[in-house]
N, C-alpha and C positions, 0 to 999 in steps of 0.2 A: 504494500497500499505505500510505504514510505515512497517510492520510485516513482510510483504512476502519481502522485501527489507533488511530486518534485518535479518530474518533467512537465507538469500541466501549469504549475505554479512559475517555473521557472521560465517560459514560453512567456507566460503573463509579465511574469518581470524582466524578460528580454527587450519585449516589444515598449517597456514604459520606460527604459535605462536613459539617460543623458550622455553618459560618457562613454568611451574607449573604454576604460579601466572599470567600468560596473558592467558593461557587457562581458567583457575577461572573465571578472571574477564570477558572473553569474552563469555562465558558463560551464566553467570552473565547477563549480558547488553541484549544478543539472547532472554533469557526468559523472561524479564520486557518486550522489545520492541515486539517480536511475540505474548506475552500472550494479550496485548491490541488488536490484529486481533481478535483472536476466540469471545470474547462476542459483538463485533459491527457486525459484519459480514454476518449475518442473519440480522441485523436490517437493515443496509447496503441496502442490496440485496432486501428486500420486500419493499424499498421507492424507489427502481430505477425500478422496473419491474412491470408492472399492473397485476393486482388480478389475470387472466387468465393466465397469464404466469410463476406466484411467486411460485407455488408450485413446478414446474418442475426445476425452476432455484435454486431453494434452495437443493431440495433431487440432480440435479447433483452437488453442491457444497458440499454437504457431499458425497457423492459417489468419488468425487476426492480427497476428504481428506484420505476417507477410503484407495482406492489405494495407495495414496500416502505414509502411515505408513505402508502398508503392503509390498510395492515394494520397498519402502526407503531401509530398513535393507537387503533386500535380493539382489539389487545390488549393494549397499554399501559392506556388505562382499564379494560379485564375483571381487568387485572391488580392495577392498583392501587387496583379496588373490594375486590377478595378479599384480598390480602396486604398492600397499603400502597405508596404513590408509590415509595417507595422501591426496594423489590423490583422493582417494574415496571420501572424502570431496571435495575437489575442485570441480570436475565434477558433483558430486548432489548440489553443489550449483550453479550453471548453468542456472537449469530451475528458480528456483525461482526469480535469477536476471535478467534473461531476460523474466519472466512473466510480471515483472510491468509497461514496456512504454506500451504493449501490452493491458492490465488492464485497463490503463490510457485513453488511444484511447480509448477503448471501451464505458468506463463512460462518457467521452466526448461527444461522438456520443449519447448517451441517453440521455444526459443531454440537448444537442440542441435542439433534438426532443423534450423532454419535457419543455422547455423553461428554463430551471434553469441552474445553472452553479457554483455549489460548485467546483467541479476538476479545472474547467475553470479558474477560476477566481487565483487558483496559478499557471498557467499555462501562459507562455506569448504565445498564439497560433498566434501572429506574427509573432514571429521566426523559421523559418524552424526546422523540429525537426532534429534527430540524423536519421534516415531512408531515410527522404528528402536530408539530406548533403551526403549521401552515395551512 
């Protein structure tokens, strides 16, 4: 989750930065945080899904990444051509930022079913979620 959130938030911050130094520092932090996601993603998915679904889940994860790497530059180029490069980074940061609460909710449901609570222990489940407050 940290990798996904830092990726989306980093692109938003990148678009709003004012100097070359801030651009460089944001990219360095983004690379460090988002880079921690890839080595652990398959292991995490393997631990959360039973063996009969594991191959499909990992395949969907890999296909999703490939689609993102293919469509991101295409959409980013079109948006940048129309609205400017800063808007392209802001708009393309939204899917990553909004995916984090959905992913957390899904993993909490999986953990409840499996009787484990790795994600839930970091969340205060007695408090209403953002979606419930809206």
